[in-house]
C-alpha positions in Angstrom: 13.9 -23.0 -3.1 11.6 -21.0 -1.0 8.2 -19.8 -2.3 9.2 -16.3 -1.5 12.2 -16.4 -3.9 10.1 -18.1 -6.5 7.5 -15.3 -6.4 10.2 -12.6 -6.5 12.0 -13.8 -9.6 9.6 -12.5 -12.3 9.3 -9.2 -10.5 13.1 -8.9 -10.5 13.2 -9.5 -14.2 10.5 -7.0 -15.2 11.2 -4.2 -12.7 13.3 -2.2 -15.2 11.3 -3.3 -18.2 8.2 -1.6 -16.9 9.7 1.3 -15.1 12.1 3.2 -17.2 10.3 5.2 -19.8 8.8 2.3 -21.8 5.2 1.7 -22.7 4.4 -0.8 -20.1 2.4 -0.1 -16.9 1.8 3.7 -16.8 3.5 5.5 -14.0 3.0 9.2 -13.9 5.7 9.7 -11.3 8.6 8.5 -13.4 10.7 10.7 -15.7 8.1 13.3 -16.6 9.7 16.0 -18.8 10.6 19.5 -17.6 11.1 18.4 -14.1 12.0 21.8 -12.8 14.5 22.9 -15.4 13.7 25.8 -17.8 11.3 24.6 -20.4 12.5 24.5 -24.0 9.3 24.2 -25.9 10.0 25.9 -29.2 7.4 28.6 -28.5 7.8 32.1 -29.7 7.4 35.3 -27.8 9.1 37.1 -24.9 10.5 35.3 -21.9 8.3 35.1 -18.8 8.7 38.4 -17.1 6.5 38.0 -14.0 4.2 40.8 -15.0 0.6 40.0 -14.2 1.4 37.2 -11.7 -1.6 36.3 -9.6 -4.1 36.3 -12.5 -5.0 32.9 -14.0 -4.1 32.4 -17.6 -3.4 29.5 -20.0 -1.3 30.4 -22.9 -0.2 27.2 -24.6 0.3 23.4 -24.2 3.6 21.8 -24.9 3.5 19.7 -26.9 0.2 20.6 -28.4 -0.6 17.2 -29.8 -0.5 13.6 -28.7 -2.0 10.1 -29.3 -5.7 9.5 -28.9 -4.9 7.0 -26.2 -3.6 9.7 -23.9 -1.0 8.8 -21.3 1.6 11.2 -22.5 3.1 14.1 -20.4 2.5 17.7 -21.5 3.2 21.0 -19.9 0.6 23.7 -19.6 2.1 27.2 -19.8 0.4 30.3 -18.3 0.1 32.0 -14.9 -1.5 31.6 -11.6 -1.2 27.8 -11.3 -1.3 26.2 -7.9 -0.9 22.7 -6.5 -4.7 22.3 -6.5 -5.2 23.2 -10.2 -7.4 20.9 -12.2 -6.9 20.5 -15.9 -9.3 19.2 -18.5 -8.9 18.1 -22.1 -12.0 18.2 -24.3 -14.1 18.4 -21.1 -12.4 15.3 -19.6 -10.6 15.7 -16.3 -7.0 14.9 -15.9 -6.5 12.5 -13.0 -5.9 14.5 -9.9 -2.7 12.4 -9.3 -1.5 13.2 -12.8 -0.8 16.9 -12.0 2.6 18.1 -11.0 3.1 21.8 -10.3 6.5 22.9 -11.5 6.0 26.6 -10.6 3.1 29.0 -10.9 3.6 29.3 -14.7 4.1 25.6 -15.5 1.8 22.7 -14.7 2.7 19.2 -15.9 -0.1 16.7 -16.6 -0.7 13.4 -18.2 -3.2 13.8 -21.0 -6.4 11.7 -20.8 -7.7 9.7 -23.8 -9.7 11.7 -26.2 -11.5 11.9 -29.5 -9.3 12.4 -32.6 -9.0 16.1 -33.5 -8.6 19.4 -31.7 -10.0 20.0 -28.2 -10.2 22.8 -25.7 -7.9 22.7 -22.7 -9.1 24.1 -19.4 -7.5 24.9 -16.1 -9.5 25.6 -12.9 -7.9 27.2 -9.8 -10.0 28.3 -6.8 -13.2 28.3 -8.8 -11.8 30.3 -11.7 -11.5 28.6 -15.1 -9.6 29.6 -18.2 -9.9 28.0 -21.6 -7.4 27.6 -24.4 -9.6 26.8 -27.4 -8.3 24.0 -29.7 -5.3 24.0 -27.5 -4.5 20.4 -28.0 -5.0 17.9 -30.9 -5.5 14.2 -30.5 -3.8 12.4 -33.4 -5.3 9.3 -35.0 -2.3 7.0 -34.7 0.4 6.2 -32.2 3.7 4.4 -32.5 5.0 1.7 -30.1 7.8 1.8 -29.2 8.2 5.6 -29.7 12.0 5.6 -29.9 14.8 3.6 -31.4 18.4 3.6 -32.5 19.7 5.8 -35.3 20.8 2.7 -37.2 17.2 1.8 -37.8 15.7 -1.6 -37.8 13.5 -1.1 -34.7 10.3 -3.2 -35.0 7.3 -0.8 -34.4 3.6 -1.2 -34.2 1.4 1.7 -35.4 -2.1 1.6 -33.9 -4.9 3.8 -35.3 -8.3 5.0 -34.3 -10.9 4.9 -37.0 -8.3 4.0 -39.6 -8.6 1.7 -42.6 -5.1 0.4 -43.1 -4.8 -1.9 -46.1 -2.2 -3.8 -48.1 0.0 -1.4 -50.1 -0.1 1.5 -47.5 3.2 3.2 -47.1 4.8 4.2 -43.8 7.5 6.9 -43.6 9.6 8.1 -40.6 10.5 11.6 -41.4 11.0 11.4 -45.2 12.3 7.8 -45.3 10.2 4.8 -46.0 9.8 2.1 -43.3 10.7 -1.5 -44.4 8.9 -4.8 -43.9 5.5 -3.1 -43.7 2.7 -5.5 -42.7 -0.9 -4.6 -42.3 -2.2 -6.6 -39.4 -5.7 -5.2 -39.3 -7.5 -2.0 -40.4 -6.2 -0.4 -37.2 -2.8 -2.0 -36.8 0.3 -1.9 -39.0 3.9 -3.0 -38.3 7.2 -2.2 -39.9 10.9 -1.6 -39.2 12.3 1.9 -38.9 14.7 3.2 -41.5 18.1 4.7 -40.4 18.1 8.4 -39.4 20.0 11.1 -37.6 19.3 11.5 -33.9 16.2 13.5 -33.2 12.4 13.4 -33.4 10.5 12.7 -36.6 6.9 12.6 -37.8 5.4 9.2 -38.7 3.1 9.1 -41.7 0.9 6.4 -43.1 -0.1 7.0 -46.8 -3.1 5.4 -48.2 -2.3 3.2 -51.2 -5.4 4.2 -53.1 -5.9 7.9 -52.7 -2.5 9.0 -51.2 -4.3 10.4 -48.2 -1.9 10.9 -45.3 -2.3 10.2 -41.6 0.4 12.0 -39.6 1.6 11.6 -36.0 3.8 14.6 -35.3 7.0 14.1 -33.4 5.9 10.5 -32.8 9.3 8.7 -32.9 12.7 9.7 -31.5 15.9 8.4 -32.9 18.6 8.2 -30.2 22.3 7.8 -30.4 24.0 5.5 -27.9 24.9 8.5 -25.6 21.3 8.9 -24.6 21.2 7.2 -21.2 17.4 7.0 -20.9 17.1 4.3 -23.6 19.4 1.9 -21.7 21.2 -1.0 -23.2 23.7 -1.2 -26.1 24.4 1.0 -29.2 26.9 3.3 -30.9 28.1 0.9 -33.5 31.0 -1.6 -33.2 33.7 -1.4 -30.7 36.7 0.5 -32.1 39.1 0.5 -29.2 36.8 2.2 -26.7 33.7 1.4 -24.5 31.7 4.1 -22.9 29.7 3.1 -19.8 26.8 5.0 -18.2 25.2 3.8 -15.0 21.7 4.9 -14.0 19.6 4.2 -10.9 16.7 2.1 -12.1 14.2 3.6 -9.6 15.1 7.3 -9.9 16.7 7.7 -13.3 19.6 9.6 -11.7 23.2 8.8 -12.5 25.0 6.5 -10.1 28.5 7.9 -9.2 31.3 5.7 -7.8 29.9 2.5 -9.4 32.7 0.1 -10.1 33.0 -1.1 -13.7 35.5 -3.6 -15.2 36.0 -5.0 -18.7 36.3 -8.8 -18.4 37.1 -10.7 -15.3 40.8 -10.1 -14.9 41.1 -7.9 -11.8 44.6 -6.9 -12.8 43.4 -5.2 -16.0 43.8 -1.4 -16.4 40.3 -1.3 -17.7 38.5 -0.9 -14.4 37.5 2.1 -12.3 34.6 4.1 -10.8 32.0 6.2 -12.6 32.1 9.9 -12.3 29.4 12.3 -11.0 27.5 11.7 -14.2 27.6 7.9 -13.7 30.0 7.5 -16.7 33.4 6.0 -17.4 35.2 5.2 -20.6 37.8 2.5 -21.2 40.0 2.6 -24.3 43.0 0.9 -25.7 44.1 -1.5 -28.5 43.0 -4.4 -26.4 39.4 -3.2 -26.2 37.8 -5.4 -28.9 34.7 -7.5 -29.4 33.2 -9.6 -28.1 33.5 -7.7 -24.8 32.0 -8.3 -21.4 31.5 -5.6 -18.7 30.5 -6.0 -15.0 29.1 -3.1 -12.9 28.7 -3.2 -9.2 28.0 -0.9 -6.3 27.1 -1.6 -2.7 23.4 -1.8 -2.0 22.6 -2.4 -5.7 22.1 -5.5 -7.8 25.2 -6.1 -9.9 24.8 -6.1 -13.7 26.8 -7.7 -16.5 26.6 -7.5 -20.2 28.3 -10.4 -21.9 29.9 -10.9 -25.3 28.7 -7.8 -27.1 30.0 -5.6 -29.8 28.8 -2.1 -29.1 30.7 1.1 -28.3 28.2 2.4 -25.7 26.7 0.6 -22.7 24.0 2.0 -20.4 22.9 -0.1 -17.5 20.1 0.4 -14.9 21.2 -0.7 -11.4 18.4 -1.8 -9.2 18.8 -0.8 -5.6 18.2 -3.2 -2.8 15.1 -2.7 -0.7 17.0 -3.1 2.5 17.1 -0.9 5.6 20.9 -1.4 5.9 21.2 0.7 2.7 19.8 3.8 4.4 16.6 3.9 2.5 14.5 6.9 3.5 10.7 7.2 3.6 9.0 7.9 0.3 8.0 11.5 -0.3 4.5 12.2 1.0 1.7 12.4 -1.5 -0.2 15.5 -2.0 -3.4 15.3 0.0 -6.5 14.8 -2.1 -4.7 14.2 -5.3 -5.6 10.6 -5.9 -7.1 8.8 -8.9 -10.8 8.6 -9.9 -12.5 5.8 -11.9 -15.3 6.2 -14.3 -18.8 4.8 -14.7 -20.2 3.5 -17.9 -23.9 2.8 -18.3 -26.4 1.8 -21.0 -28.6 -1.1 -22.0 -28.0 -4.5 -23.5 -30.2 -4.6 -26.7 -31.6 -7.7 -28.3 -33.2 -7.4 -31.7 -36.7 -8.8 -32.1 -40.3 -7.9 -33.0 -40.7 -5.3 -30.4 -39.3 -2.0 -31.8 -40.5 0.1 -28.9 -39.2 -1.9 -26.0 -37.1 -4.8 -24.7 -37.0 -8.0 -26.7 -36.5 -11.5 -25.2 -33.0 -13.1 -25.2 -33.8 -15.2 -28.2 -30.2 -16.2 -29.0 -29.7 -17.7 -25.5 -31.3 -21.1 -24.9 -34.1 -21.6 -22.5 -32.5 -22.5 -19.2 -32.9 -25.9 -17.7 -33.8 -26.3 -14.0 -30.9 -25.0 -11.9 -29.6 -22.7 -14.6 -30.3 -19.0 -15.2 -30.0 -16.7 -18.2 -27.4 -14.0 -17.3 -25.1 -11.5 -19.0 -21.9 -10.0 -17.7 -20.5 -6.6 -18.8 -16.8 -5.7 -18.8 -14.3 -3.4 -20.5 -11.2 -4.3 -22.4 -7.9 -4.5 -20.6 -5.1 -2.2 -21.3 -3.2 -5.2 -22.5 -3.0 -8.9 -21.7 -0.6 -8.2 -18.8 -3.0 -5.7 -17.1 -5.8 -8.0 -16.2 -5.9 -6.8 -12.6 -8.3 -5.0 -10.4 -5.8 -2.3 -9.5 -7.3 0.7 -11.3 -3.8 2.3 -11.7 -2.7 -0.5 -14.0 -5.7 -2.4 -15.2 -9.4 -2.8 -14.8 -11.0 -2.2 -11.4 -13.8 -4.3 -10.1 -16.7 -3.6 -12.6 -19.2 -4.0 -9.8 -17.6 -1.4 -7.5 -19.6 1.6 -6.4 -23.0 -0.2 -6.6 -22.6 -0.9 -10.3 -24.6 -3.6 -12.0 -22.4 -5.6 -14.3 -24.4 -8.8 -13.9 -27.5 -8.4 -15.9 -30.7 -10.6 -15.7 -33.9 -10.6 -17.7 -35.5 -8.4 -15.1 -35.5 -5.4 -14.6 -35.9 -4.0 -18.1 -35.1 -0.6 -19.4 -36.4 1.6 -22.3 -35.2 -0.7 -25.1 -33.2 -3.4 -23.3 -31.7 -4.4 -20.1 -29.8 -1.8 -18.1 -26.2 -2.2 -16.8 -23.7 0.0 -15.2 -20.0 -0.7 -14.6 -17.1 0.9 -12.8 -14.1 1.3 -15.3 -10.7 2.7 -15.7 -10.6 6.1 -17.3 -9.5 5.5 -20.9 -10.4 5.0 -24.5 -11.7 1.5 -24.5 -14.4 -1.0 -25.6 -17.2 -2.3 -23.5 -18.4 -5.9 -24.1 -21.0 -8.2 -22.8 -21.3 -12.0 -22.7 -24.7 -13.6 -22.3 -25.4 -17.2 -21.6 -26.4 -19.7 -19.0 -25.1 -19.8 -15.4 -25.3 -22.7 -13.0 -27.2 -21.7 -9.9 -25.0 -23.9 -7.7 -21.4 -23.6 -8.8 -21.5 -20.4 -10.9 -20.3 -22.2 -14.1 -21.0 -19.9 -17.1 -21.6 -21.0 -20.7 -21.6 -18.1 -23.1 -23.8 -18.1 -26.2 -23.7 -14.5 -27.5 -21.8 -11.3 -27.1 -22.0 -7.7 -28.0 -19.4 -5.0 -28.2 -19.6 -1.2 -27.8 -16.6 0.4 -29.5 -14.8 3.7 -29.1 -15.9 4.5 -25.6 -14.1 7.5 -24.0 -14.4 7.7 -20.2 -12.7 10.5 -18.2 -11.8 10.4 -14.5 -14.9 10.9 -12.4 -17.1 10.9 -15.5 -20.3 8.9 -16.0 -20.6 7.9 -19.6 -24.3 7.2 -20.4 -26.0 5.7 -23.4 -23.4 3.1 -24.2 -25.9 0.5 -25.5 -24.6 -2.8 -26.6 -26.3 -4.8 -29.3 -26.2 -8.5 -28.4 -25.9 -9.9 -32.0 -22.6 -11.7 -32.2 -23.2 -15.4 -31.9 -20.5 -17.4 -30.2 -20.7 -20.4 -32.7 -17.2 -20.5 -34.1 -14.0 -22.3 -33.0 -10.3 -21.7 -33.0 -8.1 -24.8 -33.0 -4.5 -24.8 -32.0 -2.0 -27.6 -32.7 1.2 -27.6 -30.6 4.3 -29.0 -32.2 8.1 -29.0 -32.0 8.2 -29.2 -28.2 11.6 -29.3 -26.5 12.8 -32.1 -24.2 11.4 -32.1 -20.7 13.8 -30.9 -18.0 14.4 -32.7 -14.7 11.2 -31.5 -13.0 8.9 -30.7 -16.0 7.1 -29.2 -17.9 4.1 -31.5 -17.5 0.9 -29.7 -18.5 -0.3 -27.1 -21.0 -2.2 -23.8 -20.7 -3.5 -22.1 -23.8 -5.3 -18.9 -24.0 -6.9 -16.9 -26.8 -7.7 -13.2 -26.4 -9.0 -10.6 -28.9 -6.8 -7.6 -29.5 -8.7 -4.4 -30.5 -5.7 -2.3 -31.0 -5.8 1.1 -29.3 -9.0 0.1 -27.4 -7.4 -2.8 -25.5 -7.8 -6.5 -25.3 -10.9 -8.6 -24.7 -9.9 -11.1 -21.9 -13.1 -12.7 -20.8 -13.1 -13.7 -17.2 -16.4 -14.5 -15.6 -16.8 -15.5 -11.9 -12.9 -15.6 -11.7 -12.8 -18.1 -14.5 -10.9 -17.3 -17.7 -13.4 -18.3 -20.3 -10.9 -18.7 -23.1 -8.2 -20.7 -21.3 -7.6 -24.4 -21.9 -5.6 -26.6 -19.5 -4.5 -30.1 -20.4 -1.7 -32.6 -19.6 -0.9 -33.6 -23.2 -0.8 -32.2 -26.7 -1.5 -35.4 -28.6 -4.6 -33.8 -30.1 -5.4 -30.2 -31.0 -6.7 -27.7 -28.5 -10.1 -26.3 -29.5 -11.4 -23.0 -28.2 -15.2 -23.1 -28.6 -17.8 -20.4 -28.3 -15.8 -17.9 -30.4 -17.1 -14.9 -32.3 -16.4 -14.3 -36.0 -14.1 -11.3 -36.6 -16.8 -9.3 -38.3 -19.0 -6.3 -37.6 -18.0 -4.7 -34.3 -15.0 -7.1 -34.2 -13.9 -6.6 -37.9 -10.5 -5.1 -36.9 -10.0 -7.5 -34.0 -7.2 -10.1 -34.1 -6.6 -13.1 -31.9 -3.5 -13.3 -29.7 -2.9 -16.9 -28.9 -0.5 -18.0 -26.1 0.4 -21.7 -25.9 2.5 -22.5 -22.8 4.0 -25.7 -21.5 4.2 -25.4 -17.7 5.0 -27.3 -14.6 2.4 -28.1 -11.8 -1.0 -26.7 -11.1 0.1 -23.1 -10.8 1.9 -22.7 -14.1 5.3 -22.9 -12.5 8.8 -23.4 -13.9 10.3 -24.9 -15.9 8.2 -23.7 -18.8 8.3 -22.8 -22.5 5.8 -20.4 -24.1 4.9 -19.5 -27.7 2.8 -16.6 -28.8 1.2 -15.8 -32.1 -0.3 -12.3 -32.8 -2.6 -11.2 -35.6 -4.5 -14.5 -35.8 -7.6 -14.6 -38.0 -7.9 -18.3 -38.5 -11.4 -18.9 -37.3 -12.9 -22.4 -37.9 -9.4 -23.7 -38.8 -6.3 -25.0 -37.2 -3.3 -22.8 -36.1 0.0 -24.7 -35.9 2.3 -23.4 -33.2 5.9 -24.6 -33.0 9.4 -23.4 -32.7 9.5 -23.7 -28.9 12.6 -22.8 -27.1 14.4 -25.5 -25.2 14.2 -25.5 -21.4 17.5 -24.3 -19.9 19.3 -27.1 -18.1 22.3 -26.4 -15.8 25.6 -28.1 -16.6 27.8 -26.2 -14.1 27.0 -26.1 -11.3 24.6 -29.0 -11.3 21.5 -28.7 -9.2 22.5 -27.8 -5.6 26.2 -28.0 -6.3 28.8 -25.4 -5.4 29.9 -22.8 -7.9 32.7 -24.1 -10.1 36.2 -22.9 -9.5 36.2 -20.7 -12.6 32.9 -19.1 -11.3 31.1 -19.5 -14.7 27.5 -20.5 -14.8 26.8 -22.9 -17.7 23.7 -24.4 -19.1 22.4 -26.1 -22.2 19.1 -26.4 -24.0 17.6 -28.1 -27.1 15.1 -26.6 -29.5 15.3 -23.4 -31.3 18.0 -20.9 -30.4 16.9 -17.7 -28.6 17.9 -14.2 -29.3 18.6 -13.2 -25.7 19.5 -14.9 -22.5 18.9 -13.2 -19.2 20.4 -14.6 -16.0 19.1 -13.5 -12.6 20.8 -14.4 -9.3 19.2 -14.1 -5.9 21.5 -14.8 -3.0 20.9 -16.2 0.5 19.7 -12.9 1.9 16.9 -12.7 -0.6 18.3 -9.6 -2.3 18.8 -9.5 -6.1 22.4 -10.2 -6.4 23.2 -10.2 -10.1 21.6 -9.6 -13.5 23.3 -10.7 -16.7 22.4 -10.1 -20.4 23.9 -12.4 -23.0 23.4 -13.2 -26.7 21.2 -16.1 -27.4 24.1 -18.3 -28.6 26.1 -17.7 -25.4 25.4 -20.0 -22.5 28.2 -19.1 -20.1 27.8 -16.4 -17.5 31.0 -15.4 -15.6 30.7 -14.2 -12.0 33.9 -12.4 -11.0 34.8 -12.2 -7.3 34.9 -8.5 -6.6 35.4 -8.7 -2.9 39.0 -7.4 -3.2 37.6 -4.1 -4.5 37.1 -1.6 -1.7 33.5 -1.3 -0.7 32.3 -4.4 -2.6 31.4 -7.8 -1.4 31.2 -11.2 -3.0 28.0 -13.1 -3.2 26.8 -14.0 0.2 27.8 -17.6 1.3 25.1 -20.2 1.4 22.5 -21.3 -1.1 21.6 -19.0 -4.0 19.0 -19.2 -6.7 19.8 -18.5 -10.4 17.3 -18.4 -13.3 17.8 -18.4 -17.0 15.3 -16.7 -19.3 15.8 -17.6 -22.9 13.9 -15.2 -25.2 13.1 -14.8 -28.8 12.2 -11.2 -30.0 11.3 -10.5 -33.6 13.9 -8.2 -35.2 16.2 -8.3 -32.2 19.9 -7.4 -32.5 21.8 -8.0 -29.2 24.3 -5.3 -30.0 21.4 -2.8 -30.0 19.7 -4.3 -26.9 17.3 -1.9 -25.0 15.8 -2.4 -21.6 12.3 -2.1 -22.9 12.8 -5.6 -24.4 12.5 -7.0 -20.9 8.8 -6.4 -21.3 7.3 -9.7 -22.4 4.9 -8.0 -24.8 7.8 -7.9 -27.2 8.5 -11.7 -26.9 7.3 -14.3 -29.3 8.9 -17.3 -27.6 10.5 -17.8 -24.2 11.6 -20.6 -21.9 12.5 -20.4 -18.2 13.9 -22.5 -15.4 15.3 -21.8 -11.9 18.2 -23.6 -10.2 19.9 -23.7 -6.9 23.6 -23.6 -6.1 26.0 -23.0 -3.2 28.8 -20.5 -2.7 
């Protein structure tokens, strides 16, 4: 298999999981509300009449509330808006690229992060500024995911800012209590949604002691299965009919004339093309569970949903990035409307006898010859999967723009040792690691850390005075015992990679990487003894609401390749003790075709695996051209993926002849029901266990 295909496979899997309205990588260009249609915002008053056009005004913000983390789309209503308008919330600029002019009376923006409570909203056009006092309210909690099926049972995480969640707290969606409520930390609580009618509801957390309520307005949307933007399965059990909706994964538009068939029998009456809305319905007494549907259109990846019992099916077809498909040039960006980073500056403070000036680094040992005392300053990552220097999706280079994120004992500042870092605009935490660094190879040994919490940085803003007290000794350990491993496959796995990161809820994740070395990663070839993370902090003080996320993976080769099996535990507080991690999923192993063989005559891919049974199987096929050929979703207990030959259908082709690559992703997802599958579950932040292998075959 070529390295090019290997590198593309994970991207092919996650493309939809991150790009269709979920809470993965932010993308301000996808599916913003009110995209040119008349706005229905529930506001009162007369319709816009056009009187007074030309004078700048800001009348209201829709919606007028949102999470403290920002990142949500809102529409500013007023007059006199232009493509160069600049909005601000609570004095913090909206990213220039996060403005979209609908017309001169509607400006769509992505709210920046902000302090909990009401803030003024401003708009500036050609040097003139208008202010809507208390026009927007940042709410203290947010819900992830923010939508789910009317049947309930969606596993949600509620993250707070400045909250004190405790055992016994109640959570309600609308007026109905959540079930399986678990307090993970003072700022994180999880539960399962109750059933509800379709629509948007408030989410309320009620304190067990004083009945004080924390409310997030319109924070969760119940959808019925006819809502295409959720994607996946729903609508209850099949009762003689299946409704199919086909959506373009990159544009969100319906896909007309897509071919759909129930089963693999090409003589069935249950086949046809989608209409202008991308929809088609099949009905009859022979439509019964478990059902399988296949959807195909030229220049798109084919998609199959196998062995399901759901009345409504929505699939996102991924278009081929191929010139033969008539791809046009992307629309030009608006000149000058880019993205701005932020600067954060302050001092690292050590306590000591000098109350009026800097103290020595007393909790870092005196360096031996060839070593230097040094501290590094970073911000938390958006999440574990956003450790990147691309400022759109993760943390930029902290040393950019002449910043000083590497701090030495000289120079000194007023009370400590000055630093400055370049950061993504967000609500985040700033942390510093101090220790000894080898002058030759850059090896770094941390001894102490400090954390600055609740830092809000707006685009283009310099946040000053973020002093970090270096008083958290790194003198604890976290031990992990890996058990219940599956059998090895033909080529692996053969080595382990474990990592431990500290989740601070809405402020992000501490993923310490110094000199391109992940400090809290352990690599080893065997699991005969426990893995011990040393130089860990206690979860007290500034880290009291922090929880470890531990990932223990069994990989192949030096570059963490496939086959592999991974386990994840969240909410870990077991400092100075041993965490046992087991329940690994078995490595998928092909039974038909075998490695490199031709597709079997019945054109069914088959595989086996030992270990625990997954909740979901995902099969990805890439053919000889390198294009994504097929994507299949199957229940965890189904290990047969049929590939119908659709070449007899006008306008469709079979898989290209030659070698093809197929991969099986076996996944466990807490609270997952295959018949209510949603595309957002392709995002691995929902996964607790997964196992993967790639195979080759011939057609």
